[in-house]
C-alpha positions in Angstrom: -18.0 14.2 10.5 -14.7 11.8 9.2 -15.5 10.3 12.4 -18.9 9.4 11.7 -17.3 8.2 8.2 -15.2 6.3 10.0 -17.2 4.9 12.5 -20.1 3.9 10.1 -17.6 2.1 8.1 -15.9 0.2 10.7 -19.4 -1.0 12.1 -21.7 -1.4 8.8 -21.6 -4.4 7.3 -20.3 -4.6 4.2 -16.0 -4.3 6.0 -14.1 -6.5 3.9 -10.7 -7.6 4.6 -7.5 -10.2 4.5 -4.5 -8.5 2.8 -1.1 -8.6 1.4 0.6 -6.0 0.5 4.8 -4.9 0.7 6.3 -2.5 -0.5 10.9 -2.2 -1.1 12.9 0.6 -1.5 15.6 0.5 -4.0 18.7 2.2 -5.1 16.0 4.5 -7.5 12.5 4.7 -6.3 10.0 2.0 -4.7 8.4 -0.6 -5.8 4.4 -1.0 -4.0 2.3 -4.3 -4.8 -1.0 -5.3 -3.4 -3.4 -8.6 -4.2 -6.7 -8.3 -5.5 -9.3 -10.1 -3.1 -11.3 -8.8 -0.7 -13.3 -10.6 2.1 -15.8 -10.7 4.7 -15.4 -13.5 6.7 -14.8 -16.9 4.7 -16.8 -15.1 1.7 -15.0 -13.8 -1.0 -17.1 -10.6 -1.7 -14.8 -9.6 -4.7 -11.5 -10.4 -7.1 -11.1 -6.9 -8.3 -9.9 -4.7 -5.0 -8.7 -1.9 -5.2 -6.0 -1.2 -2.8 -3.5 0.9 -4.1 -4.3 4.7 -4.3 -1.8 7.0 -5.8 -2.2 10.3 -3.7 0.4 12.4 -5.1 2.3 12.8 -7.9 4.7 11.1 -7.0 3.6 9.0 -3.8 1.1 5.9 -3.8 -0.4 4.1 -0.9 -1.1 1.0 0.0 -4.1 -0.5 2.1 -4.8 -3.0 4.6 -8.5 -4.0 6.3 -11.8 -2.5 5.8 -12.2 -1.2 2.1 -14.7 1.8 2.8 -12.9 3.1 4.9 -9.4 3.0 2.9 -11.6 4.1 -0.1 -12.4 7.2 1.8 -8.8 7.9 3.6 -7.6 8.1 -0.1 -10.2 10.8 -1.2 -9.7 12.5 1.9 -5.4 12.5 1.5 -5.5 13.6 -2.0 -7.3 16.5 -0.9 -5.5 17.9 1.7 -2.3 16.7 -0.6 -3.6 20.0 -2.8 -4.6 22.5 -0.2 -0.9 22.2 1.0 0.0 22.6 -2.1 -1.6 25.7 -3.1 -1.4 26.6 0.2 3.0 26.1 0.8 3.6 26.8 -3.2 5.1 23.4 -2.8 4.4 19.5 -3.3 5.0 18.0 0.5 7.3 14.9 1.3 6.2 11.2 1.4 7.2 12.1 5.8 4.9 15.4 5.8 2.2 13.5 4.0 2.6 10.3 6.4 2.6 12.5 9.0 -0.7 13.9 8.2 -2.1 10.6 7.9 -0.9 9.6 11.0 -2.4 12.8 12.8 -5.6 12.0 11.3 -5.7 8.7 12.3 -4.7 9.7 16.1 -7.8 11.7 16.2 -9.9 8.9 15.8 -8.7 6.3 17.2 -11.1 5.7 20.1 -13.3 5.2 17.1 -10.7 4.2 14.0 -10.8 3.5 10.4 -9.8 -0.3 10.1 -6.7 -0.3 8.0 -3.6 -0.7 8.0 -1.1 1.9 5.5 2.2 2.4 3.4 2.8 4.8 2.9 5.7 5.2 0.0 7.6 7.2 -3.1 10.3 9.4 -4.0 10.0 13.3 -2.9 14.1 15.4 -2.8 14.9 13.7 -0.1 14.8 10.3 -2.4 12.5 7.2 -1.6 11.1 6.5 1.1 8.4 4.3 2.6 6.4 4.8 5.8 3.8 2.2 7.5 1.1 2.9 9.6 -1.2 1.3 11.8 -4.7 2.6 12.4 -4.3 5.0 15.8 -2.0 6.4 14.1 1.5 4.5 14.9 3.9 5.7 12.1 7.1 3.9 11.3 10.0 4.5 8.8 11.1 1.8 7.2 14.5 1.0 5.3 14.0 -1.3 3.3 11.7 -3.9 2.9 7.8 -4.3 4.3 4.4 -6.1 4.8 1.8 -5.9 5.4 -1.8 -7.8 5.9 -2.8 -11.9 6.3 0.0 -12.8 3.9 2.8 -11.0 5.6 3.9 -13.6 6.7 4.2 -15.8 3.6 5.6 -12.4 1.6 8.3 -12.1 4.1 10.4 -14.8 3.8 10.7 -14.3 -0.1 11.3 -10.3 0.2 13.9 -11.7 3.5 16.1 -13.9 0.9 15.7 -11.8 -1.8 16.1 -8.0 -1.4 18.9 -6.0 -1.4 19.2 -2.4 -1.7 21.1 -1.8 -4.5 18.4 -3.7 -6.8 16.6 -0.8 -9.6 12.7 -1.1 -9.2 12.7 -3.3 -12.3 14.4 -5.6 -10.2 12.4 -5.0 -7.4 8.8 -5.2 -9.4 9.5 -8.7 -10.1 10.6 -9.6 -6.1 7.7 -8.0 -4.9 5.7 -9.8 -7.7 7.4 -13.1 -6.3 6.4 -12.0 -2.8 2.9 -11.4 -3.9 2.3 -15.1 -5.4 3.7 -16.7 -2.8 1.7 -15.0 -0.2 -1.7 -15.8 -2.7 -0.7 -19.7 -2.3 -0.7 -19.7 1.3 -2.8 -17.2 2.8 -6.6 -17.9 1.6 -7.6 -14.0 1.9 -4.7 -12.9 -0.6 -5.5 -13.8 -4.5 -6.8 -13.3 -7.9 -4.5 -11.3 -9.0 -1.7 -8.7 -8.5 -1.6 -5.1 -8.9 2.5 -3.0 -8.4 3.1 0.4 -9.0 6.9 1.9 -9.4 8.1 5.4 -8.4 10.8 6.6 -9.4 11.6 10.6 -9.8 10.7 10.6 -13.4 7.8 8.7 -12.9 5.2 6.7 -11.6 4.2 3.4 -13.6 1.3 0.9 -12.5 2.5 -2.2 -14.2 0.0 -4.0 -16.9 -1.7 -6.9 -15.7 0.0 -8.4 -18.6 4.1 -6.8 -17.4 2.5 -8.8 -14.1 1.7 -12.3 -16.2 5.3 -12.5 -17.7 7.0 -12.3 -14.2 5.5 -14.4 -13.2 5.3 -17.1 -15.7 9.8 -16.1 -15.7 9.8 -17.1 -11.9 7.6 -20.5 -12.8 10.0 -22.1 -15.0 
C-alpha cells in the first residue's frame, strides 16, 4: 500500500521540487533550516511550502524533493515512532529513526519516493544528523550538511563559518545566512526561511520576526 502512495506522488501532475536545506551539529544540539519555495519546473507552485517536520519530541526532518512524498513520509514516520514508543516503552534514538526511514525507502527502491531527507535531533547519545537519499542510503553527518538545488551556495557559507564548538544560537545565525545566500543564487529557493533548533531540553521553531532580525544583523 505504501509503495502505491509513493508511486502516485512520483508520477502525478503535482510534483514539487527544488529546495535548499541545511543542518548543523553544535556543541549543545542541532540546527535545521530550509527555505519555503516549491517549484514545478520554472513555475513557482507555492511560497509557503513546509519542509521541516517534527517527527519526535527532539527529532526533526527536513525534505528536498516532492512535497507530496515528503508529507506522506512525515505522517508515516510519526506513526512508526509512536508505535516504537508503545512497544519498547522508550523513545527511539535519532539513529533508530534514521534506520527505520532508510529501510522503508530501500524497500521501495524500484518505485522510489522522490525525496532527500535530513533527520536530526538530540537523544541520550547527544546531537546527530543523518542524510538519507531516495533509495535509503543513510550517512551520519559529523558537522554540517546541505541538500537540494541551492546546496552548493549554502555549503560555501557553512564551510567558511562553521565551528563544532558553537552553540545552537550561533548555529542558527549561520544556518540563516547559508539559506539566505542560496536564495540569492538558486531560482528554486526563496520566499522565506524556517529554522528549528533542538537541544536536550527543548524543540524550538523560530518565529519569522526572529529570523528577520538575524537577517538584518548580517546585512548591516
